[in-house]
N, C-alpha and C positions, 0 to 999 in steps of 0.2 A: 504494499500500499504505500503511496506518495504522501509524502508530507506537503499540506497545501502553502504554497508561497504567498504570505501576506507582505502586501504594500506597506510597510511602515511609514514611508515619506506621505505617501497619499491620505493614509488615516491620521497624521500626525497633527491637522489641523493648522499648519504652517502655510502663511499667504506669501506667494514668490514676487517680488514687486520689481518688474522687468525695466528699466529707464530705456532701455531701447525701444519700447512701445512708447515712447514720447517723443522720439528723434524726428524733429521737422524733415521729410523729403526733399524740400526745396533745395535749388542749387545753392552754393555759398560762392560769393566772388568777393576781392578786393578791388577796391578802388585805391589806387595810391595817388595820392595827389602831387607826386613828384614830375609827374609827365606834363604838368601845368607850371611847372618852376622855369623862373628864367635864368639860365645856365648852370641849373642845378641849385641856385642859390636860395634865390626869394620869389614871391610872388608878386607880380604884377597886377594891380587891381584892373585898369581898363582892359589888360587883354584876358585876363580870367573871367571876366562877366561878361565879356565878347563869346569865349568859349563856352559859358553855360548857356546862353541866349542860343547859339549856333548848335550845340550837341545835339543830337538825336538819344535821348533819355529813356526811351521805351524800349530799349535795348536790355534794360535793367528790369522790364516787367516781372512780377512774381520772384523774383532772385531775392536771396537774402545778401546783403551789403555789407561790407567791413570797409570803413572807411581809415584810410593810414597816410603817412608820410615816411618812407624809407630812407630818405636823405635827412640830413643834421641841416635842414635849412630853415629860414625866416618865413614860417606860413603863421599869418595872424588867424584868431580865432573865427573871424567872420568868414575867413573864407571856407572853414569847414561849415558853417552855419549856411551860407551859400549853397554849397555843394547839397549837403542834406534839403533843403527847400527843392531843388532840381529832382532828389531823388526820391523823394516821399512818395510823390503820386503814383510811383511805379513800383518800387520795392516792397517785398512783404514783410522786411525787415531790416534796419538801418542801426549799424550803431559805430560809434567811432572806436577803433582800436582793431586787432587783428582776428583771424578766424577763431581763435579759441574765445575771445572776448564774445563774439557773435552767438558761438556755439551755447557759451552761458546764457545769454539771453534769449535764445530760442527756448531752451528747458526752463529757464525762469516765467516766461510766459506759459509754457504749456504745465507746469508744476501750480504756477496760479489758478488755474481753472480747474484743477484736480479738487474733488469732494472727498476730503481727508478723513471726514466720518465713517466713511466706508472701514477705515483701519483702526477704528476706536477699539480698545483692549484686543486687539489682535495679534499673533505671533506671526513678526513680518522677517521676511528674508530677502535683503535686498541684491538682486542678482548681482555677480561678480562676473560672467563671460558676457563678452557684448561684441558683437559684429560692427557696431558704430561705436566710433572714437569720442567718450564722453569725458569731458574736462573731470578732475577730482574734485574740484570745486562743485560739482552739481551733486555729487554722493555728499559733500558737507551739508549743502542746502538741502536735501532731500534728508538727512538725518536731522539737521533741527526741526523740520516741519513734523517729522513723525514720531519725535521721541516723546513729546509731551503726549502723545494720544495712544500709543501703543503699549501693549502688554510687554512686550520684548521686540527687541532688535538685533538681527542677525546680519551678517554678509557673505557672499557666497553662493553654492547650490543647496538646496533642500537635505541633499546626501551629506555633504561636507560644509557646515557652517562655521563662520568663527564669531561668537556671542559677542555682541558690542553693548548691549543694554538690557536691563529687566527691570520693568516697575516693582517698587516694594509695594506691597497690599498695605490696604488701609487697615490699621489695627480698631476693633472693636473695643468698646468700653461694657463688653458683657462678661 
């Protein structure tokens, strides 16, 4: 007689939280303002304004755009602001900073829309393996969101977890 195989992981009551499910599938692009610099050193307002007016910004439709300047140059803050005004009607997401900053913002928006109540008093495993490159800061952000409401928080896979946090039961006066 064969012994029945019991899936202890399935029966454990653990909830697996996979950040990859919140990955925004849109294209990520970098707009480097260095291409608008005069001699690679500074921005000329008149020429920059003309460029902004003449450029076809619709090529950024639906894209997630990170704005940077990869040169050590004089770029006034208003230049980034003008660029944002041109990109905003077309871009899905727009940030000042690199691709990691963009990724953080995309996850922040996704996590802000999450109903955390579904995780109240639950035992949660934050999935560790992912095909998407998820910034560590997103895991920290998720931890700070889940810790106040979760019964316990772990990292890894349900069959092999690293314990992170366990709430203390409320003592009764009985």
